[in-house]
Biotite code that builds the C-alpha atoms (Angstrom):
import biotite.structure as struc

atoms = struc.array([
    struc.Atom([17.554, -12.974, 7.573], chain_id="A", res_id=1, res_name="MET", atom_name="CA", element="C"),
    struc.Atom([15.022, -11.215, 9.136], chain_id="A", res_id=2, res_name="PHE", atom_name="CA", element="C"),
    struc.Atom([16.356, -7.666, 7.816], chain_id="A", res_id=3, res_name="ARG", atom_name="CA", element="C"),
    struc.Atom([16.521, -9.361, 4.145], chain_id="A", res_id=4, res_name="ARG", atom_name="CA", element="C"),
    struc.Atom([12.878, -10.234, 5.066], chain_id="A", res_id=5, res_name="LEU", atom_name="CA", element="C"),
    struc.Atom([11.916, -6.564, 5.790], chain_id="A", res_id=6, res_name="ARG", atom_name="CA", element="C"),
    struc.Atom([13.969, -5.474, 2.601], chain_id="A", res_id=7, res_name="GLU", atom_name="CA", element="C"),
    struc.Atom([12.252, -7.692, 0.046], chain_id="A", res_id=8, res_name="THR", atom_name="CA", element="C"),
    struc.Atom([9.114, -8.729, 1.737], chain_id="A", res_id=9, res_name="GLY", atom_name="CA", element="C"),
    struc.Atom([7.277, -5.875, 0.656], chain_id="A", res_id=10, res_name="PRO", atom_name="CA", element="C"),
    struc.Atom([7.834, -6.662, -2.794], chain_id="A", res_id=11, res_name="GLY", atom_name="CA", element="C"),
    struc.Atom([5.745, -9.611, -2.514], chain_id="A", res_id=12, res_name="LEU", atom_name="CA", element="C"),
    struc.Atom([3.106, -8.380, -0.223], chain_id="A", res_id=13, res_name="LEU", atom_name="CA", element="C"),
    struc.Atom([2.134, -5.273, -2.285], chain_id="A", res_id=14, res_name="VAL", atom_name="CA", element="C"),
    struc.Atom([0.922, -7.172, -5.176], chain_id="A", res_id=15, res_name="PRO", atom_name="CA", element="C"),
    struc.Atom([-0.565, -10.113, -2.942], chain_id="A", res_id=16, res_name="LEU", atom_name="CA", element="C"),
    struc.Atom([-2.506, -7.310, -1.383], chain_id="A", res_id=17, res_name="ALA", atom_name="CA", element="C"),
    struc.Atom([-3.789, -5.948, -4.158], chain_id="A", res_id=18, res_name="TRP", atom_name="CA", element="C"),
    struc.Atom([-4.756, -9.620, -5.617], chain_id="A", res_id=19, res_name="ILE", atom_name="CA", element="C"),
    struc.Atom([-6.930, -10.170, -2.191], chain_id="A", res_id=20, res_name="VAL", atom_name="CA", element="C"),
    struc.Atom([-8.665, -6.615, -2.393], chain_id="A", res_id=21, res_name="VAL", atom_name="CA", element="C"),
    struc.Atom([-9.532, -7.290, -5.720], chain_id="A", res_id=22, res_name="ALA", atom_name="CA", element="C"),
    struc.Atom([-10.720, -10.721, -4.761], chain_id="A", res_id=23, res_name="GLY", atom_name="CA", element="C"),
    struc.Atom([-13.190, -9.289, -2.070], chain_id="A", res_id=24, res_name="ALA", atom_name="CA", element="C"),
    struc.Atom([-14.399, -6.627, -4.464], chain_id="A", res_id=25, res_name="HIS", atom_name="CA", element="C"),
    struc.Atom([-14.974, -9.652, -6.959], chain_id="A", res_id=26, res_name="ALA", atom_name="CA", element="C"),
    struc.Atom([-16.677, -11.734, -3.841], chain_id="A", res_id=27, res_name="ASP", atom_name="CA", element="C"),
    struc.Atom([-13.940, -14.065, -4.140], chain_id="A", res_id=28, res_name="LEU", atom_name="CA", element="C"),
    struc.Atom([-12.629, -13.231, -0.363], chain_id="A", res_id=29, res_name="VAL", atom_name="CA", element="C"),
    struc.Atom([-14.824, -12.880, 2.738], chain_id="A", res_id=30, res_name="SER", atom_name="CA", element="C"),
    struc.Atom([-14.839, -10.224, 5.018], chain_id="A", res_id=31, res_name="ALA", atom_name="CA", element="C"),
    struc.Atom([-13.515, -12.182, 7.756], chain_id="A", res_id=32, res_name="HIS", atom_name="CA", element="C"),
    struc.Atom([-10.744, -13.204, 5.763], chain_id="A", res_id=33, res_name="ALA", atom_name="CA", element="C"),
    struc.Atom([-10.464, -9.357, 4.893], chain_id="A", res_id=34, res_name="MET", atom_name="CA", element="C"),
    struc.Atom([-10.387, -8.799, 8.338], chain_id="A", res_id=35, res_name="PHE", atom_name="CA", element="C"),
    struc.Atom([-7.735, -11.137, 9.422], chain_id="A", res_id=36, res_name="VAL", atom_name="CA", element="C"),
    struc.Atom([-5.424, -10.072, 6.705], chain_id="A", res_id=37, res_name="ALA", atom_name="CA", element="C"),
    struc.Atom([-5.914, -6.136, 8.265], chain_id="A", res_id=38, res_name="HIS", atom_name="CA", element="C"),
    struc.Atom([-4.971, -7.846, 11.611], chain_id="A", res_id=39, res_name="VAL", atom_name="CA", element="C"),
    struc.Atom([-1.853, -9.576, 10.088], chain_id="A", res_id=40, res_name="VAL", atom_name="CA", element="C"),
    struc.Atom([-1.233, -6.371, 7.986], chain_id="A", res_id=41, res_name="MET", atom_name="CA", element="C"),
    struc.Atom([-0.975, -4.390, 11.192], chain_id="A", res_id=42, res_name="ALA", atom_name="CA", element="C"),
    struc.Atom([1.193, -6.292, 12.721], chain_id="A", res_id=43, res_name="ALA", atom_name="CA", element="C"),
    struc.Atom([3.537, -6.297, 9.834], chain_id="A", res_id=44, res_name="LEU", atom_name="CA", element="C"),
    struc.Atom([3.429, -2.583, 9.593], chain_id="A", res_id=45, res_name="LEU", atom_name="CA", element="C"),
    struc.Atom([4.290, -2.142, 13.347], chain_id="A", res_id=46, res_name="ALA", atom_name="CA", element="C"),
    struc.Atom([7.152, -4.547, 13.267], chain_id="A", res_id=47, res_name="THR", atom_name="CA", element="C"),
    struc.Atom([8.262, -2.936, 10.251], chain_id="A", res_id=48, res_name="PHE", atom_name="CA", element="C"),
    struc.Atom([7.777, 0.481, 11.340], chain_id="A", res_id=49, res_name="ALA", atom_name="CA", element="C"),
    struc.Atom([9.674, -0.735, 14.801], chain_id="A", res_id=50, res_name="ILE", atom_name="CA", element="C"),
    struc.Atom([12.743, -2.648, 13.243], chain_id="A", res_id=51, res_name="THR", atom_name="CA", element="C"),
    struc.Atom([13.308, -0.037, 10.398], chain_id="A", res_id=52, res_name="GLY", atom_name="CA", element="C"),
    struc.Atom([12.931, 3.325, 12.465], chain_id="A", res_id=53, res_name="TRP", atom_name="CA", element="C"),
    struc.Atom([16.626, 4.256, 12.435], chain_id="A", res_id=54, res_name="SER", atom_name="CA", element="C"),
    struc.Atom([17.494, 3.138, 9.135], chain_id="A", res_id=55, res_name="GLU", atom_name="CA", element="C"),
    struc.Atom([14.363, 5.452, 7.445], chain_id="A", res_id=56, res_name="MET", atom_name="CA", element="C"),
    struc.Atom([15.111, 8.561, 9.311], chain_id="A", res_id=57, res_name="SER", atom_name="CA", element="C"),
    struc.Atom([16.391, 10.315, 6.354], chain_id="A", res_id=58, res_name="THR", atom_name="CA", element="C"),
    struc.Atom([15.786, 11.187, 2.654], chain_id="A", res_id=59, res_name="GLY", atom_name="CA", element="C"),
    struc.Atom([13.174, 9.365, 0.593], chain_id="A", res_id=60, res_name="VAL", atom_name="CA", element="C"),
    struc.Atom([12.961, 6.607, 3.475], chain_id="A", res_id=61, res_name="LEU", atom_name="CA", element="C"),
    struc.Atom([12.023, 9.354, 6.257], chain_id="A", res_id=62, res_name="ARG", atom_name="CA", element="C"),
    struc.Atom([9.022, 9.822, 3.512], chain_id="A", res_id=63, res_name="THR", atom_name="CA", element="C"),
    struc.Atom([8.296, 6.072, 3.202], chain_id="A", res_id=64, res_name="TRP", atom_name="CA", element="C"),
    struc.Atom([8.775, 5.911, 7.381], chain_id="A", res_id=65, res_name="ARG", atom_name="CA", element="C"),
    struc.Atom([6.066, 8.425, 7.603], chain_id="A", res_id=66, res_name="THR", atom_name="CA", element="C"),
    struc.Atom([3.682, 6.568, 5.096], chain_id="A", res_id=67, res_name="ILE", atom_name="CA", element="C"),
    struc.Atom([3.864, 2.953, 6.999], chain_id="A", res_id=68, res_name="VAL", atom_name="CA", element="C"),
    struc.Atom([3.066, 4.607, 10.090], chain_id="A", res_id=69, res_name="VAL", atom_name="CA", element="C"),
    struc.Atom([0.443, 6.496, 8.818], chain_id="A", res_id=70, res_name="VAL", atom_name="CA", element="C"),
    struc.Atom([-0.939, 3.585, 7.182], chain_id="A", res_id=71, res_name="GLY", atom_name="CA", element="C"),
    struc.Atom([-0.673, 1.532, 10.177], chain_id="A", res_id=72, res_name="PHE", atom_name="CA", element="C"),
    struc.Atom([-3.111, 3.931, 11.499], chain_id="A", res_id=73, res_name="ALA", atom_name="CA", element="C"),
    struc.Atom([-5.124, 3.526, 8.502], chain_id="A", res_id=74, res_name="ALA", atom_name="CA", element="C"),
    struc.Atom([-4.960, -0.184, 8.786], chain_id="A", res_id=75, res_name="THR", atom_name="CA", element="C"),
    struc.Atom([-6.153, -0.160, 12.254], chain_id="A", res_id=76, res_name="VAL", atom_name="CA", element="C"),
    struc.Atom([-8.863, 1.672, 11.158], chain_id="A", res_id=77, res_name="LEU", atom_name="CA", element="C"),
    struc.Atom([-9.921, -0.799, 8.893], chain_id="A", res_id=78, res_name="GLY", atom_name="CA", element="C"),
    struc.Atom([-9.975, -3.378, 11.688], chain_id="A", res_id=79, res_name="VAL", atom_name="CA", element="C"),
    struc.Atom([-11.977, -1.041, 13.611], chain_id="A", res_id=80, res_name="ALA", atom_name="CA", element="C"),
    struc.Atom([-14.400, -0.779, 10.358], chain_id="A", res_id=81, res_name="GLY", atom_name="CA", element="C"),
    struc.Atom([-14.629, -5.090, 10.279], chain_id="A", res_id=82, res_name="PHE", atom_name="CA", element="C"),
    struc.Atom([-15.441, -4.927, 14.182], chain_id="A", res_id=83, res_name="VAL", atom_name="CA", element="C"),
    struc.Atom([-17.927, -2.218, 14.356], chain_id="A", res_id=84, res_name="THR", atom_name="CA", element="C"),
    struc.Atom([-19.491, -2.593, 10.824], chain_id="A", res_id=85, res_name="GLY", atom_name="CA", element="C"),
    struc.Atom([-18.853, 1.128, 10.202], chain_id="A", res_id=86, res_name="ARG", atom_name="CA", element="C"),
    struc.Atom([-18.045, 1.193, 6.395], chain_id="A", res_id=87, res_name="ASP", atom_name="CA", element="C"),
    struc.Atom([-16.511, 4.576, 6.382], chain_id="A", res_id=88, res_name="PRO", atom_name="CA", element="C"),
    struc.Atom([-13.722, 3.164, 8.852], chain_id="A", res_id=89, res_name="LEU", atom_name="CA", element="C"),
    struc.Atom([-13.109, 0.483, 6.068], chain_id="A", res_id=90, res_name="LEU", atom_name="CA", element="C"),
    struc.Atom([-13.219, 3.348, 3.115], chain_id="A", res_id=91, res_name="ALA", atom_name="CA", element="C"),
    struc.Atom([-10.752, 5.320, 5.200], chain_id="A", res_id=92, res_name="VAL", atom_name="CA", element="C"),
    struc.Atom([-8.200, 2.549, 5.031], chain_id="A", res_id=93, res_name="SER", atom_name="CA", element="C"),
    struc.Atom([-9.034, 1.538, 1.487], chain_id="A", res_id=94, res_name="LEU", atom_name="CA", element="C"),
    struc.Atom([-8.581, 5.102, 0.284], chain_id="A", res_id=95, res_name="TYR", atom_name="CA", element="C"),
    struc.Atom([-5.534, 5.709, 2.490], chain_id="A", res_id=96, res_name="ALA", atom_name="CA", element="C"),
    struc.Atom([-3.765, 2.640, 0.924], chain_id="A", res_id=97, res_name="TRP", atom_name="CA", element="C"),
    struc.Atom([-4.852, 3.649, -2.676], chain_id="A", res_id=98, res_name="MET", atom_name="CA", element="C"),
    struc.Atom([-3.299, 7.340, -2.169], chain_id="A", res_id=99, res_name="GLY", atom_name="CA", element="C"),
    struc.Atom([-0.435, 7.172, 0.364], chain_id="A", res_id=100, res_name="LEU", atom_name="CA", element="C"),
    struc.Atom([1.786, 4.987, -1.831], chain_id="A", res_id=101, res_name="PRO", atom_name="CA", element="C"),
    struc.Atom([1.152, 6.733, -4.839], chain_id="A", res_id=102, res_name="ALA", atom_name="CA", element="C"),
    struc.Atom([1.872, 9.976, -3.376], chain_id="A", res_id=103, res_name="LEU", atom_name="CA", element="C"),
    struc.Atom([5.394, 8.293, -1.778], chain_id="A", res_id=104, res_name="GLY", atom_name="CA", element="C"),
    struc.Atom([6.100, 6.868, -5.318], chain_id="A", res_id=105, res_name="LEU", atom_name="CA", element="C"),
    struc.Atom([5.793, 10.351, -6.961], chain_id="A", res_id=106, res_name="LEU", atom_name="CA", element="C"),
    struc.Atom([7.958, 11.812, -4.386], chain_id="A", res_id=107, res_name="HIS", atom_name="CA", element="C"),
    struc.Atom([10.656, 9.197, -4.383], chain_id="A", res_id=108, res_name="THR", atom_name="CA", element="C"),
    struc.Atom([10.347, 9.558, -8.359], chain_id="A", res_id=109, res_name="GLY", atom_name="CA", element="C"),
    struc.Atom([11.271, 13.738, -8.041], chain_id="A", res_id=110, res_name="ARG", atom_name="CA", element="C"),
    struc.Atom([13.840, 12.932, -4.921], chain_id="A", res_id=111, res_name="ALA", atom_name="CA", element="C"),
    struc.Atom([16.271, 10.715, -6.508], chain_id="A", res_id=112, res_name="ILE", atom_name="CA", element="C"),
    struc.Atom([19.253, 10.971, -8.898], chain_id="A", res_id=113, res_name="ASP", atom_name="CA", element="C"),
    struc.Atom([18.819, 9.655, -12.257], chain_id="A", res_id=114, res_name="GLY", atom_name="CA", element="C"),
    struc.Atom([15.867, 8.383, -14.256], chain_id="A", res_id=115, res_name="PRO", atom_name="CA", element="C"),
    struc.Atom([12.820, 6.931, -12.075], chain_id="A", res_id=116, res_name="ALA", atom_name="CA", element="C"),
    struc.Atom([10.533, 5.485, -14.426], chain_id="A", res_id=117, res_name="PRO", atom_name="CA", element="C"),
    struc.Atom([8.985, 2.820, -12.077], chain_id="A", res_id=118, res_name="ALA", atom_name="CA", element="C"),
    struc.Atom([8.455, 5.657, -9.089], chain_id="A", res_id=119, res_name="TYR", atom_name="CA", element="C"),
    struc.Atom([6.894, 8.338, -11.358], chain_id="A", res_id=120, res_name="LEU", atom_name="CA", element="C"),
    struc.Atom([4.987, 6.272, -13.490], chain_id="A", res_id=121, res_name="GLY", atom_name="CA", element="C"),
    struc.Atom([3.952, 3.704, -10.867], chain_id="A", res_id=122, res_name="GLY", atom_name="CA", element="C"),
    struc.Atom([2.716, 6.685, -8.680], chain_id="A", res_id=123, res_name="GLY", atom_name="CA", element="C"),
    struc.Atom([1.195, 8.078, -11.383], chain_id="A", res_id=124, res_name="THR", atom_name="CA", element="C"),
    struc.Atom([-0.970, 4.476, -12.647], chain_id="A", res_id=125, res_name="VAL", atom_name="CA", element="C"),
    struc.Atom([-1.709, 4.288, -8.746], chain_id="A", res_id=126, res_name="ALA", atom_name="CA", element="C"),
    struc.Atom([-3.183, 7.676, -8.292], chain_id="A", res_id=127, res_name="ALA", atom_name="CA", element="C"),
    struc.Atom([-5.196, 6.964, -11.689], chain_id="A", res_id=128, res_name="VAL", atom_name="CA", element="C"),
    struc.Atom([-6.570, 3.924, -10.290], chain_id="A", res_id=129, res_name="GLY", atom_name="CA", element="C"),
    struc.Atom([-7.626, 5.550, -7.245], chain_id="A", res_id=130, res_name="ALA", atom_name="CA", element="C"),
    struc.Atom([-9.277, 7.970, -8.912], chain_id="A", res_id=131, res_name="VAL", atom_name="CA", element="C"),
    struc.Atom([-11.060, 5.543, -11.703], chain_id="A", res_id=132, res_name="VAL", atom_name="CA", element="C"),
    struc.Atom([-12.173, 3.412, -8.396], chain_id="A", res_id=133, res_name="TYR", atom_name="CA", element="C"),
    struc.Atom([-13.308, 6.342, -6.531], chain_id="A", res_id=134, res_name="ALA", atom_name="CA", element="C"),
    struc.Atom([-15.162, 8.093, -9.942], chain_id="A", res_id=135, res_name="ALA", atom_name="CA", element="C"),
    struc.Atom([-16.700, 4.889, -11.763], chain_id="A", res_id=136, res_name="ALA", atom_name="CA", element="C"),
    struc.Atom([-18.269, 2.759, -9.571], chain_id="A", res_id=137, res_name="PRO", atom_name="CA", element="C"),
    struc.Atom([-18.662, -0.073, -12.687], chain_id="A", res_id=138, res_name="SER", atom_name="CA", element="C"),
    struc.Atom([-14.840, 0.195, -12.693], chain_id="A", res_id=139, res_name="LEU", atom_name="CA", element="C"),
    struc.Atom([-13.684, -0.572, -9.273], chain_id="A", res_id=140, res_name="THR", atom_name="CA", element="C"),
    struc.Atom([-12.028, -3.641, -10.372], chain_id="A", res_id=141, res_name="LEU", atom_name="CA", element="C"),
    struc.Atom([-9.969, -1.616, -13.221], chain_id="A", res_id=142, res_name="VAL", atom_name="CA", element="C"),
    struc.Atom([-9.268, 0.915, -10.426], chain_id="A", res_id=143, res_name="GLY", atom_name="CA", element="C"),
    struc.Atom([-7.933, -1.846, -7.907], chain_id="A", res_id=144, res_name="VAL", atom_name="CA", element="C"),
    struc.Atom([-5.890, -3.191, -10.625], chain_id="A", res_id=145, res_name="ALA", atom_name="CA", element="C"),
    struc.Atom([-4.406, 0.001, -11.685], chain_id="A", res_id=146, res_name="LEU", atom_name="CA", element="C"),
    struc.Atom([-3.385, 0.935, -8.266], chain_id="A", res_id=147, res_name="VAL", atom_name="CA", element="C"),
    struc.Atom([-1.600, -2.588, -7.712], chain_id="A", res_id=148, res_name="GLY", atom_name="CA", element="C"),
    struc.Atom([0.063, -2.111, -10.869], chain_id="A", res_id=149, res_name="LEU", atom_name="CA", element="C"),
    struc.Atom([1.361, 0.843, -10.013], chain_id="A", res_id=150, res_name="GLY", atom_name="CA", element="C"),
    struc.Atom([2.201, -0.089, -6.239], chain_id="A", res_id=151, res_name="GLN", atom_name="CA", element="C"),
    struc.Atom([4.206, -3.233, -7.847], chain_id="A", res_id=152, res_name="THR", atom_name="CA", element="C"),
    struc.Atom([6.116, -1.358, -10.120], chain_id="A", res_id=153, res_name="ALA", atom_name="CA", element="C"),
    struc.Atom([7.672, 1.305, -7.439], chain_id="A", res_id=154, res_name="GLY", atom_name="CA", element="C"),
    struc.Atom([8.125, -1.626, -4.710], chain_id="A", res_id=155, res_name="ILE", atom_name="CA", element="C"),
    struc.Atom([9.719, -3.785, -7.378], chain_id="A", res_id=156, res_name="ALA", atom_name="CA", element="C"),
    struc.Atom([12.079, -0.984, -8.514], chain_id="A", res_id=157, res_name="ASP", atom_name="CA", element="C"),
    struc.Atom([12.973, -0.495, -4.738], chain_id="A", res_id=158, res_name="ALA", atom_name="CA", element="C"),
    struc.Atom([13.597, -4.294, -3.564], chain_id="A", res_id=159, res_name="VAL", atom_name="CA", element="C"),
    struc.Atom([15.716, -4.311, -7.039], chain_id="A", res_id=160, res_name="LEU", atom_name="CA", element="C"),
    struc.Atom([17.704, -1.235, -6.490], chain_id="A", res_id=161, res_name="ARG", atom_name="CA", element="C"),
    struc.Atom([18.026, -2.401, -2.559], chain_id="A", res_id=162, res_name="TYR", atom_name="CA", element="C"),
])
């Protein structure tokens, strides 16, 4: 059961995470709730990395293992940002989670055999979302939505494939 949850859970957690991020940007989710979400996500990422380590040792799964480990560190920096009130740590965490999966999706799309529109398209949409978020403060919710849509497309395809 745990293995199945590990394989399919991200298909639900990724879109939910970006919905929560959008809610925080719209002042619908409190800073404390975001802090708790970061702590929970750090625990989930650590568990995912530890339990899936050997299964994610080759090919594109190795890339994703690296993303999970670096993402864990970025999430812990986010936790530290909430504890210390240092916004730059929160920014590092957010931009890491915008950029790392976008790069991973693009790499996956190029590395697998056969058509990969969910990976290449999802990675592109997520990357565009990160750029929109960074470049246009009036469009932050649009940027978050694009990141969420792109990443959700990629993870949904991965869950369905495997």
